[in-house]
N, C-alpha and C positions, 0 to 999 in steps of 0.2 A: 613574474616572482612570484618564491615561494618561502611562507613563512612555516618554520616545522618545529614542535617543544613535545621533545621526547623524554616520557619517566621511565627510566632504564628498566627492561624487561615485563613493563607493564602493561603502558597505554604511549600513544604517539597520536599529537593530532597537528592536522597538515591544515594547512587554508595555503589553496593555488589561486592567483590572480593572474589571468588569461585576455591579454585584452582579443584574441580571436576565436575564445574557449570560455569565455566567462570565470565563473568566480566557482569554487569545489571546493567543502570544508572538508574535510576528512578524519574520524575518529576510529584508531585503531588499537584493539582492545588484545595483546596478547593473553594474558590469563584465559579470556574466556573463548579466543580464538573469533573473535567479532568484529567485523568491518560496519562504520554505520558512513555513509554519504550521502551531502546534499551538494546540488550541482545547478549554476543559473546560469544557462549556455544564456540568456539575452531573447529567447522566443517560449521556453521551457524552465519548469523545476521541475528536479528528479529528488528522489529519496529513496536511496537505498539501505537494507541491512542484511549483511551475510555473514554466514556462520555454519560451525556444523551440519545444523538442523537445515539449510535450500537456504533460499534469496525471499525476504522479498522487496516488493519495489511501490513506487507512487509517482508517475508521470501527469504533472497537469502544465495544459497550454491555452490559449485564449478560448478553445471549445472544449475541450474536452478534460476528464481525467480520468487513469485507466489506472488501476490497482493490479497486483499481482502477486500472490501467498498461497500459501498453504493454506488456511483457513481465515472469514472473516467473521468477527463479532461483534456485533451492535447491540448495546443496549442501551433501550432509553423510554422511558414514558409512552410514546407516539414518536411514529414513524410515518412519512407521510410521502410517496413516491406519484410524480405528479407525472406525466408525458403530454407534448402537444400532439404525438403525433403515434408514437410505436413502442409500447412496452413487452420488451424480453427476458423473459426467464427462463431457462437449459439448466438440466441437471442430467449432465451423462447418466448416472445412475437410476437418482429417484427424486422427485420433488415432492416434498414434503408442507402442506400448509393443514393448523391447527389452529382452532380456535373454539372455545365454547360454543359461540353462534353459531357460527357455521356445522357444528359436530349437532344440533340441538333442530335447525331445518332443513338440513340432510349431510345423514351422516355417512354418507356414501358418497365423495366426489373422482370423479373418472377424468382424467388430462390423456388430451391424448388420444 
Protein backbone atom coordinates (compact mmCIF):
# COMPACT_ATOMS: atom_id res chain seq x y z
CA UNK A 1 0.00 0.00 0.00
CA UNK A 2 1.41 3.37 -0.97
CA UNK A 3 -0.01 6.73 -0.01
CA UNK A 4 1.37 9.75 -1.84
CA UNK A 5 0.65 13.44 -1.33
CA UNK A 6 2.12 15.76 -3.94
CA UNK A 7 2.31 19.52 -3.59
CA UNK A 8 2.86 20.41 -7.22
CA UNK A 9 6.52 21.31 -7.95
CA UNK A 10 7.39 21.67 -4.24
CA UNK A 11 7.11 18.60 -2.03
CA UNK A 12 6.03 14.98 -2.22
CA UNK A 13 5.23 12.89 0.87
CA UNK A 14 5.13 9.11 0.41
CA UNK A 15 4.12 6.49 2.98
CA UNK A 16 4.85 2.96 1.79
CA UNK A 17 3.48 0.00 3.76
CA UNK A 18 4.87 -3.36 2.67
CA UNK A 19 4.49 -6.60 4.63
CA UNK A 20 7.90 -7.83 3.40
CA UNK A 21 9.93 -4.58 3.53
CA UNK A 22 8.24 -2.73 6.42
CA UNK A 23 7.24 0.94 6.55
CA UNK A 24 8.98 3.76 4.69
CA UNK A 25 8.14 7.44 5.04
CA UNK A 26 9.74 9.72 2.45
CA UNK A 27 9.68 13.46 1.87
CA UNK A 28 11.05 14.77 -1.42
CA UNK A 29 11.54 18.54 -1.61
CA UNK A 30 11.96 19.55 -5.24
CA UNK A 31 12.76 23.18 -4.35
CA UNK A 32 15.87 22.19 -2.35
CA UNK A 33 16.61 18.91 -4.18
CA UNK A 34 16.49 17.08 -0.83
CA UNK A 35 15.11 13.63 0.02
CA UNK A 36 14.42 12.59 3.63
CA UNK A 37 13.53 8.97 4.36
CA UNK A 38 12.84 6.80 7.41
CA UNK A 39 12.49 3.03 7.04
CA UNK A 40 11.30 0.55 9.69
CA UNK A 41 12.05 -2.93 8.31
CA UNK A 42 11.30 -5.09 11.35
CA UNK A 43 14.93 -5.41 12.49
CA UNK A 44 16.27 -1.87 12.13
CA UNK A 45 15.40 1.79 11.70
CA UNK A 46 17.20 3.67 8.93
CA UNK A 47 17.14 7.45 8.55
CA UNK A 48 18.60 9.01 5.40
CA UNK A 49 19.02 12.57 4.18
CA UNK A 50 20.18 13.06 0.57
CA UNK A 51 20.81 16.31 -1.23
CA UNK A 52 23.25 18.17 -3.45
CA UNK A 53 25.81 18.40 -0.60
CA UNK A 54 25.86 14.63 0.02
CA UNK A 55 24.18 11.85 1.97
CA UNK A 56 23.97 11.20 5.71
CA UNK A 57 22.40 8.19 7.41
CA UNK A 58 21.69 6.64 10.79
CA UNK A 59 21.02 2.91 11.09
CA UNK A 60 19.85 1.50 14.43
CA UNK A 61 19.28 -2.14 15.30
CA UNK A 62 19.17 -4.12 18.56
CA UNK A 63 22.93 -3.92 19.16
CA UNK A 64 24.31 -0.90 17.34
CA UNK A 65 23.81 2.59 15.98
CA UNK A 66 25.83 3.51 12.91
CA UNK A 67 26.06 7.12 11.69
CA UNK A 68 27.54 8.12 8.34
CA UNK A 69 27.97 11.81 7.53
CA UNK A 70 30.47 14.44 6.43
CA UNK A 71 30.42 16.23 9.80
CA UNK A 72 29.04 15.30 13.23
CA UNK A 73 28.62 18.09 15.79
CA UNK A 74 27.59 17.45 19.40
CA UNK A 75 26.88 20.40 21.69
CA UNK A 76 26.49 19.49 25.33
CA UNK A 77 27.36 20.61 28.85
CA UNK A 78 28.79 17.15 29.54
CA UNK A 79 29.62 14.12 27.42
CA UNK A 80 30.39 10.68 28.84
CA UNK A 81 31.82 7.84 26.78
CA UNK A 82 31.88 4.53 28.63
CA UNK A 83 33.09 1.31 27.06
CA UNK A 84 33.10 -2.01 28.92
CA UNK A 85 35.76 -3.37 26.59
CA UNK A 86 37.37 -1.07 24.02
CA UNK A 87 37.20 2.59 23.06
CA UNK A 88 38.71 3.34 19.66
CA UNK A 89 39.22 6.77 18.15
CA UNK A 90 40.66 7.17 14.67
CA UNK A 91 41.42 10.23 12.62
CA UNK A 92 42.96 9.49 9.26
CA UNK A 93 44.56 12.92 9.09
CA UNK A 94 44.49 14.34 12.61
CA UNK A 95 43.13 13.79 16.13
CA UNK A 96 42.90 16.89 18.33
CA UNK A 97 42.14 16.80 22.04
CA UNK A 98 41.98 20.13 23.79
CA UNK A 99 41.21 20.94 27.42
CA UNK A 100 42.58 23.64 29.74
CA UNK A 101 43.37 20.94 32.34
CA UNK A 102 45.30 18.81 29.82
CA UNK A 103 47.19 21.87 28.61
CA UNK A 104 48.26 22.75 32.18
CA UNK A 105 49.26 19.21 33.15
CA UNK A 106 50.98 18.24 29.91
CA UNK A 107 51.18 20.89 27.20
CA UNK A 108 52.36 18.35 24.61
CA UNK A 109 50.42 15.15 24.12
CA UNK A 110 51.77 12.68 21.61
CA UNK A 111 49.39 10.07 20.28
CA UNK A 112 50.27 7.10 18.14
